[in-house]
C-alpha positions in Angstrom: 0.4 -0.3 -0.2 1.6 3.6 -1.0 1.6 6.8 1.2 -0.5 9.8 -0.1 1.9 13.0 -1.1 1.6 15.4 0.8 1.0 18.5 -1.6 2.8 22.5 -0.6 0.4 24.2 0.5 -2.5 25.2 -1.3 -3.5 29.6 -1.4 -6.8 31.3 -2.7 -7.2 34.5 -2.1 -10.3 37.0 -3.3 -10.9 40.1 -2.5 -15.0 40.3 -1.1 -16.3 44.0 -0.8 -17.3 44.3 3.1 -15.1 45.2 6.1 -13.2 42.7 7.9 -15.5 42.7 10.7 -18.3 41.3 8.4 -16.6 38.6 6.5 -15.3 36.9 10.3 -19.1 36.2 10.4 -18.7 33.8 7.7 -16.6 31.6 10.0 -17.9 32.5 13.3 -22.3 33.2 13.0 -24.0 30.4 12.4 -27.1 32.3 10.0 -23.9 33.2 7.9 -21.7 30.2 7.3 -25.2 28.1 6.4 -25.4 30.5 3.5 -22.2 29.4 1.7 -22.9 25.7 2.2 -19.2 25.1 1.4 -20.6 26.1 -2.7 -23.1 27.0 -5.5 -24.2 23.3 -5.9 -24.9 22.1 -1.9 -27.7 23.5 0.6 -26.8 23.1 4.2 -28.5 20.3 6.1 -27.4 20.8 9.6 -24.4 23.5 10.9 -22.6 23.2 14.1 -20.2 26.0 15.1 -18.2 27.1 18.4 -15.9 29.1 17.2 -12.9 30.2 19.4 -10.2 27.9 19.8 -10.2 24.5 21.1 -14.3 25.0 20.2 -15.4 22.2 17.3 -17.4 23.1 14.4 -19.0 20.6 11.5 -21.3 21.3 8.7 -23.3 18.7 7.0 -24.2 19.7 2.8 -25.9 18.2 0.2 -25.2 18.3 -3.3 -28.4 19.5 -4.8 -27.5 17.2 -8.3 -26.9 14.3 -7.1 -28.5 13.9 -3.6 -24.6 12.9 -2.1 -23.9 13.6 1.8 -21.1 15.8 3.2 -19.9 16.3 6.7 -17.3 18.5 6.6 -16.0 19.0 10.0 -12.7 20.2 12.6 -11.8 22.5 15.7 -10.3 25.3 15.4 -6.7 26.5 16.9 -6.8 30.2 16.7 -9.2 32.7 16.4 -8.9 36.5 16.3 -12.4 38.2 15.4 -12.2 40.5 12.4 -8.6 38.7 11.5 -7.3 34.9 11.4 -9.1 31.9 11.9 -7.3 28.5 12.0 -9.1 25.4 12.1 -8.6 21.6 11.3 -10.1 20.2 8.1 -11.8 17.1 7.3 -14.3 15.5 5.7 -16.3 12.2 4.3 -19.3 11.5 2.3 -22.0 9.1 2.5 -20.9 7.3 -0.4 -17.7 6.3 1.1 -15.3 9.0 0.3 -12.9 10.5 2.7 -9.7 13.0 3.3 -8.1 12.8 6.5 -7.5 15.6 8.7 -5.6 19.4 7.0 -5.3 22.4 8.1 -6.6 26.0 6.9 -5.7 29.4 8.1 -8.1 31.8 7.0 -6.7 35.2 7.0 -8.3 38.9 6.9 -6.3 41.6 5.2 -8.7 45.5 4.9 -8.4 46.3 1.8 -10.1 50.2 2.2 -13.4 49.0 2.3 -12.8 45.6 1.5 -11.1 42.7 2.6 -8.4 40.5 0.8 -9.1 37.0 2.0 -6.1 34.7 1.9 -6.9 30.7 2.7 -4.0 28.6 2.7 -4.8 24.4 2.8 -2.3 22.6 4.1 -1.3 19.0 4.7 -3.3 18.2 1.6 -3.0 14.9 0.3 -1.2 16.0 -3.2 -4.1 14.1 -5.4 -6.6 16.8 -3.3 -5.0 20.0 -4.9 -7.0 20.3 -7.8 -10.2 20.1 -6.3 -9.7 21.3 -3.1 -8.9 24.7 -4.8 -11.6 24.5 -7.1 -13.7 23.8 -4.2 -12.2 27.2 -2.3 -13.0 29.5 -5.0 -16.4 28.1 -5.3 -16.5 28.6 -1.7 -14.9 32.3 -2.0 -18.2 33.5 -4.3 -20.0 32.4 -1.8 -19.4 33.6 1.1 -18.9 37.1 -0.9 -23.2 36.6 -1.6 -23.5 35.2 2.0 -21.5 38.6 3.6 -23.1 41.1 1.3 -26.7 39.7 2.3 -25.8 39.5 5.8 -24.8 43.6 5.9 -27.5 44.3 4.2 -25.7 45.4 0.9 -26.5 45.4 -2.6 -25.7 42.9 -4.7 
């Protein structure tokens, strides 16, 4: 049996037209976090979120097209409101797929009235990088919309 090869860190960036305190809510406020559901093809089924160091999170989602259910979960290691979130990350699906624990760091960098979100995902198996990159870009698109909706700003 071969051991999966670990990849270099995956870094994904997006500027969101909202202040960092509001963008932070995508990771800390269940009402906002449930809106982005890990991408546009998914609905949130259940969400548990305790955004504090040592607090756990778990997000259950379902693909609208295939019906496949996924569970994403982890533990918060660092939480600096409006600035930084670091959490472990692992997932599994109802069809037997799973990915072992990796680590996600989310940096929120003020850019005038906007915020640059920088996600650094480490400890990923090399064979998961492309799908994870696509997934994070999709997530950030949905987070952008969810945050603007939460802030009452026009789309």
